[in-house]
FIZA-946619 format. One record per residue: residue number from 1; y negated, x, z negated of N, C-alpha, C in turn. Coordinates in steps of 0.05 Angstrom, whole numbers, plus 5000, padded with zeros to 4 digits. Layout:
<node i="NUM" n_y="Y" n_x="X" n_z="Z" ca_y="Y" ca_x="X" ca_z="Z" c_y="Y" c_x="X" c_z="Z"/>
...
//
This chain:
<node i="1" n_y="5023" n_x="5017" n_z="5002" ca_y="5000" ca_x="5000" ca_z="4999" c_y="4975" c_x="5020" c_z="5001"/>
<node i="2" n_y="4956" n_x="5012" n_z="5017" ca_y="4933" ca_x="5026" ca_z="5021" c_y="4908" c_x="5009" c_z="5010"/>
<node i="3" n_y="4890" n_x="5021" n_z="4996" ca_y="4867" ca_x="5000" ca_z="4994" c_y="4847" c_x="5010" c_z="5016"/>
<node i="4" n_y="4832" n_x="4992" n_z="5025" ca_y="4815" ca_x="5001" ca_z="5051" c_y="4787" c_x="4985" c_z="5044"/>
<node i="5" n_y="4766" n_x="5003" n_z="5047" ca_y="4739" ca_x="4993" ca_z="5046" c_y="4727" c_x="4982" c_z="5073"/>
<node i="6" n_y="4712" n_x="4968" n_z="5071" ca_y="4695" ca_x="4955" ca_z="5094" c_y="4709" c_x="4935" c_z="5113"/>
<node i="7" n_y="4735" n_x="4925" n_z="5099" ca_y="4744" ca_x="4901" ca_z="5111" c_y="4729" c_x="4876" c_z="5101"/>
<node i="8" n_y="4720" n_x="4856" n_z="5114" ca_y="4709" ca_x="4833" ca_z="5105" c_y="4711" c_x="4805" c_z="5115"/>
<node i="9" n_y="4730" n_x="4806" n_z="5136" ca_y="4735" ca_x="4785" ca_z="5152" c_y="4762" c_x="4786" c_z="5167"/>
<node i="10" n_y="4771" n_x="4763" n_z="5177" ca_y="4796" ca_x="4763" ca_z="5195" c_y="4791" c_x="4780" c_z="5220"/>
<node i="11" n_y="4768" n_x="4783" n_z="5229" ca_y="4766" ca_x="4800" ca_z="5251" c_y="4772" c_x="4829" c_z="5241"/>
<node i="12" n_y="4766" n_x="4839" n_z="5220" ca_y="4771" ca_x="4867" ca_z="5207" c_y="4801" c_x="4869" c_z="5206"/>
<node i="13" n_y="4812" n_x="4845" n_z="5198" ca_y="4843" ca_x="4849" ca_z="5193" c_y="4858" c_x="4850" c_z="5218"/>
<node i="14" n_y="4849" n_x="4840" n_z="5241" ca_y="4854" ca_x="4842" ca_z="5268" c_y="4853" c_x="4870" c_z="5276"/>
<node i="15" n_y="4830" n_x="4880" n_z="5275" ca_y="4824" ca_x="4906" ca_z="5281" c_y="4842" c_x="4928" c_z="5270"/>
<node i="16" n_y="4847" n_x="4926" n_z="5246" ca_y="4865" ca_x="4946" ca_z="5229" c_y="4892" c_x="4939" c_z="5238"/>
<node i="17" n_y="4904" n_x="4917" n_z="5241" ca_y="4928" ca_x="4910" ca_z="5249" c_y="4935" c_x="4923" c_z="5280"/>
<node i="18" n_y="4917" n_x="4922" n_z="5295" ca_y="4917" ca_x="4934" ca_z="5322" c_y="4919" c_x="4961" c_z="5324"/>
<node i="19" n_y="4902" n_x="4974" n_z="5303" ca_y="4900" ca_x="5001" ca_z="5302" c_y="4929" c_x="5009" c_z="5292"/>
<node i="20" n_y="4942" n_x="4996" n_z="5274" ca_y="4964" ca_x="5008" ca_z="5256" c_y="4990" c_x="5006" c_z="5279"/>
<node i="21" n_y="4986" n_x="4979" n_z="5296" ca_y="5008" ca_x="4975" ca_z="5317" c_y="5010" c_x="5000" c_z="5332"/>
<node i="22" n_y="4993" n_x="5017" n_z="5337" ca_y="4995" ca_x="5042" ca_z="5353" c_y="5009" c_x="5064" c_z="5340"/>
<node i="23" n_y="5015" n_x="5063" n_z="5314" ca_y="5025" ca_x="5087" ca_z="5304" c_y="5058" c_x="5079" c_z="5300"/>
<node i="24" n_y="5073" n_x="5098" n_z="5318" ca_y="5097" ca_x="5093" ca_z="5319" c_y="5111" c_x="5103" c_z="5295"/>
<node i="25" n_y="5139" n_x="5087" n_z="5288" ca_y="5149" ca_x="5099" ca_z="5267" c_y="5148" c_x="5082" c_z="5239"/>
<node i="26" n_y="5123" n_x="5065" n_z="5243" ca_y="5120" ca_x="5048" ca_z="5215" c_y="5122" c_x="5021" c_z="5220"/>
<node i="27" n_y="5128" n_x="5007" n_z="5199" ca_y="5130" ca_x="4977" ca_z="5202" c_y="5110" c_x="4966" c_z="5187"/>
<node i="28" n_y="5090" n_x="4947" n_z="5196" ca_y="5067" ca_x="4938" ca_z="5182" c_y="5077" c_x="4913" c_z="5168"/>
<node i="29" n_y="5076" n_x="4914" n_z="5139" ca_y="5088" ca_x="4889" ca_z="5122" c_y="5064" c_x="4869" c_z="5121"/>
<node i="30" n_y="5036" n_x="4879" n_z="5116" ca_y="5019" ca_x="4859" ca_z="5113" c_y="4990" c_x="4873" c_z="5116"/>
<node i="31" n_y="4973" n_x="4860" n_z="5129" ca_y="4946" ca_x="4868" ca_z="5129" c_y="4929" c_x="4846" c_z="5116"/>
<node i="32" n_y="4912" n_x="4851" n_z="5096" ca_y="4893" ca_x="4829" ca_z="5086" c_y="4867" c_x="4843" c_z="5081"/>
<node i="33" n_y="4849" n_x="4829" n_z="5076" ca_y="4820" ca_x="4839" ca_z="5070" c_y="4821" c_x="4859" c_z="5045"/>
<node i="34" n_y="4818" n_x="4885" n_z="5056" ca_y="4818" ca_x="4901" ca_z="5034" c_y="4844" c_x="4918" c_z="5030"/>
<node i="35" n_y="4868" n_x="4910" n_z="5037" ca_y="4895" ca_x="4921" ca_z="5032" c_y="4911" c_x="4923" c_z="5058"/>
<node i="36" n_y="4927" n_x="4941" n_z="5056" ca_y="4945" ca_x="4944" ca_z="5081" c_y="4972" c_x="4953" c_z="5066"/>
<node i="37" n_y="4994" n_x="4939" n_z="5075" ca_y="5018" ca_x="4949" ca_z="5063" c_y="5036" c_x="4955" c_z="5091"/>
<node i="38" n_y="5048" n_x="4976" n_z="5087" ca_y="5065" ca_x="4991" ca_z="5112" c_y="5088" c_x="5000" c_z="5100"/>
<node i="39" n_y="5111" n_x="4999" n_z="5115" ca_y="5138" ca_x="5010" ca_z="5108" c_y="5140" c_x="5039" c_z="5124"/>
<node i="40" n_y="5140" n_x="5061" n_z="5114" ca_y="5142" ca_x="5088" ca_z="5121" c_y="5169" c_x="5097" c_z="5118"/>
<node i="41" n_y="5185" n_x="5107" n_z="5137" ca_y="5212" ca_x="5119" ca_z="5132" c_y="5211" c_x="5143" c_z="5114"/>
<node i="42" n_y="5229" n_x="5142" n_z="5093" ca_y="5230" ca_x="5163" ca_z="5072" c_y="5231" c_x="5192" c_z="5086"/>
<node i="43" n_y="5216" n_x="5208" n_z="5079" ca_y="5215" ca_x="5235" ca_z="5084" c_y="5195" c_x="5242" c_z="5110"/>
<node i="44" n_y="5182" n_x="5218" n_z="5121" ca_y="5168" ca_x="5226" ca_z="5144" c_y="5137" c_x="5232" c_z="5133"/>
<node i="45" n_y="5122" n_x="5242" n_z="5149" ca_y="5095" ca_x="5249" ca_z="5139" c_y="5078" c_x="5230" c_z="5156"/>
<node i="46" n_y="5082" n_x="5206" n_z="5159" ca_y="5066" ca_x="5190" ca_z="5177" c_y="5043" c_x="5178" c_z="5163"/>
<node i="47" n_y="5038" n_x="5182" n_z="5134" ca_y="5015" ca_x="5170" ca_z="5120" c_y="4989" c_x="5180" c_z="5131"/>
<node i="48" n_y="4986" n_x="5203" n_z="5142" ca_y="4966" ca_x="5218" ca_z="5154" c_y="4958" c_x="5203" c_z="5180"/>
<node i="49" n_y="4977" n_x="5197" n_z="5196" ca_y="4974" ca_x="5183" ca_z="5219" c_y="4965" c_x="5152" c_z="5216"/>
<node i="50" n_y="4975" n_x="5142" n_z="5195" ca_y="4968" ca_x="5114" ca_z="5188" c_y="4940" c_x="5110" c_z="5173"/>
<node i="51" n_y="4930" n_x="5133" n_z="5159" ca_y="4904" ca_x="5137" ca_z="5147" c_y="4884" c_x="5144" c_z="5172"/>
<node i="52" n_y="4895" n_x="5162" n_z="5188" ca_y="4873" ca_x="5163" ca_z="5218" c_y="4869" c_x="5137" c_z="5232"/>
<node i="53" n_y="4891" n_x="5126" n_z="5238" ca_y="4890" ca_x="5100" ca_z="5251" c_y="4868" c_x="5080" c_z="5239"/>
<node i="54" n_y="4869" n_x="5078" n_z="5211" ca_y="4851" ca_x="5060" ca_z="5200" c_y="4821" c_x="5069" c_z="5201"/>
<node i="55" n_y="4821" n_x="5097" n_z="5194" ca_y="4792" ca_x="5107" ca_z="5195" c_y="4780" c_x="5110" c_z="5222"/>
<node i="56" n_y="4795" n_x="5113" n_z="5242" ca_y="4787" ca_x="5108" ca_z="5272" c_y="4780" c_x="5081" c_z="5283"/>
<node i="57" n_y="4790" n_x="5058" n_z="5269" ca_y="4783" ca_x="5034" ca_z="5274" c_y="4757" c_x="5025" c_z="5257"/>
<node i="58" n_y="4742" n_x="5047" n_z="5243" ca_y="4717" ca_x="5043" ca_z="5231" c_y="4723" c_x="5039" c_z="5200"/>
<node i="59" n_y="4743" n_x="5037" n_z="5187" ca_y="4747" ca_x="5034" ca_z="5160" c_y="4754" c_x="5057" c_z="5142"/>
<node i="60" n_y="4752" n_x="5053" n_z="5115" ca_y="4758" ca_x="5076" ca_z="5097" c_y="4779" c_x="5074" c_z="5080"/>
<node i="61" n_y="4800" n_x="5089" n_z="5082" ca_y="4823" ca_x="5086" ca_z="5063" c_y="4814" c_x="5100" c_z="5037"/>
<node i="62" n_y="4812" n_x="5085" n_z="5018" ca_y="4802" ca_x="5097" ca_z="4989" c_y="4827" c_x="5103" c_z="4967"/>
<node i="63" n_y="4853" n_x="5094" n_z="4972" ca_y="4873" ca_x="5096" ca_z="4950" c_y="4898" c_x="5088" c_z="4967"/>
<node i="64" n_y="4919" n_x="5106" n_z="4962" ca_y="4941" ca_x="5101" ca_z="4976" c_y="4963" c_x="5098" c_z="4947"/>
<node i="65" n_y="4976" n_x="5076" n_z="4947" ca_y="4999" ca_x="5069" ca_z="4929" c_y="5025" c_x="5074" c_z="4936"/>
<node i="66" n_y="5045" n_x="5082" n_z="4923" ca_y="5074" ca_x="5080" ca_z="4931" c_y="5083" c_x="5052" c_z="4926"/>
//
């Protein structure tokens, strides 16, 4: 689960979901205003790719929780 600043509406949710859909190897479990839950395979280092995709969409990841 990631905490994301800058998401304030359903358009933001769609933008983040579309950005995450471009990251291969993850499963997007849920995108809501201010939070994102993704399933990342154990042992992979895809959290950087997930964070980069969200930030490239114009939002800021403020916390990552397991």
